[in-house]
C-alpha positions in Angstrom: -80.0 -12.2 -80.1 -76.5 -10.9 -80.9 -74.2 -11.1 -77.9 -73.7 -7.4 -77.9 -77.5 -7.0 -77.5 -77.3 -8.7 -74.1 -76.1 -6.6 -71.2 -72.9 -7.8 -69.6 -74.6 -8.0 -66.3 -77.1 -10.5 -67.8 -74.2 -12.7 -68.9 -72.8 -12.6 -65.4 -76.2 -13.4 -63.9 -76.5 -16.4 -66.2 -73.1 -17.6 -65.0 -74.0 -17.2 -61.4 -77.3 -19.0 -61.8 -76.0 -21.8 -63.9 -75.5 -25.3 -62.5 -72.7 -25.8 -65.1 -70.1 -23.7 -63.3 -68.0 -24.2 -60.3 -66.8 -22.2 -57.3 -63.9 -20.6 -59.1 -66.2 -19.2 -61.7 -68.5 -17.7 -59.1 -65.5 -16.2 -57.3 -64.2 -14.6 -60.5 -67.7 -13.2 -61.3 -67.8 -11.6 -57.8 -64.3 -10.2 -58.3 -65.2 -8.9 -61.7 -68.3 -7.1 -60.5 -66.3 -5.5 -57.7 -63.5 -4.4 -59.9 -65.8 -3.0 -62.5 -67.8 -1.1 -59.9 -64.6 0.4 -58.5 -63.3 1.3 -61.9 -66.7 3.0 -62.7 -66.6 4.9 -59.4 -63.0 5.9 -60.0 -63.8 7.3 -63.4 -66.4 9.5 -61.8 -64.0 10.9 -59.3 -61.4 13.5 -59.5 -58.8 11.5 -61.3 -58.5 14.0 -64.1 -59.3 11.7 -67.0 -60.0 13.3 -70.3 -63.0 12.3 -72.4 -60.7 10.4 -74.7 -59.1 8.5 -71.8 -62.6 7.6 -70.5 -63.6 6.4 -74.0 -60.4 4.3 -74.2 -61.2 2.7 -70.9 -64.8 1.9 -71.9 -63.6 0.3 -75.2 -61.0 -1.8 -73.4 -63.6 -3.0 -70.9 -66.0 -3.9 -73.7 -63.3 -6.1 -75.3 -62.8 -7.9 -71.9 -66.6 -8.4 -71.6 -66.7 -9.8 -75.1 -64.1 -12.4 -74.2 -66.1 -13.8 -71.2 -69.4 -13.6 -73.1 -68.0 -15.7 -75.9 -66.6 -18.2 -73.4 -69.9 -18.4 -71.6 -71.8 -18.9 -74.8 -69.6 -21.8 -75.6 -70.2 -23.4 -72.2 -73.9 -22.7 -72.2 -74.4 -24.2 -75.7 -72.6 -27.5 -74.9 -74.9 -30.2 -73.7 -72.3 -32.9 -73.0 -70.3 -32.6 -69.8 -67.2 -34.2 -71.3 -67.1 -31.6 -74.0 -67.9 -28.8 -71.6 -64.9 -29.3 -69.3 -62.3 -27.5 -71.5 -64.9 -24.8 -72.2 -65.3 -24.3 -68.5 -61.6 -23.9 -68.2 -61.6 -21.3 -70.9 -64.5 -19.5 -69.2 -62.4 -19.4 -66.0 -59.4 -17.9 -67.9 -61.7 -15.3 -69.6 -63.2 -14.2 -66.3 -59.9 -14.0 -64.5 -58.5 -12.2 -67.6 -61.3 -9.7 -67.3 -60.6 -9.1 -63.6 -56.8 -8.7 -64.3 -57.5 -6.5 -67.3 -59.8 -4.2 -65.4 -57.2 -3.9 -62.6 -54.5 -3.0 -65.2 -56.8 -0.5 -67.0 -57.5 1.2 -63.6 -53.9 1.3 -62.7 -52.9 3.0 -66.0 -55.7 5.5 -65.4 -54.6 6.3 -61.9 -57.7 4.6 -60.3 -57.1 2.5 -57.2 -58.9 -0.8 -57.1 -58.6 -2.6 -53.7 -60.0 -6.0 -54.5 -59.3 -9.2 -56.4 
């Protein structure tokens, strides 16, 4: 299955259910879910975003999702703990980057996000 065939929420669920991740990963997944939900609700509101602006937001979010999906695949496919540690660090950076990126995307679009 191509990574784009898998829904981003399925990737987040895999991370949450994995015994390979730590508390920081779980916290970042929660922050990511909250930030994405607030961005989505804000896009539905009366912010005055054009269709093109909404499309740009969606494309930017997809790029962020691809980043943590790739990082997760790397962790999930590594059977040896010693080799997995740097990949877990990259996953943490990718998740945090996605949260930060979504907050920035929302800010540029005039959408308030009050989490994370």
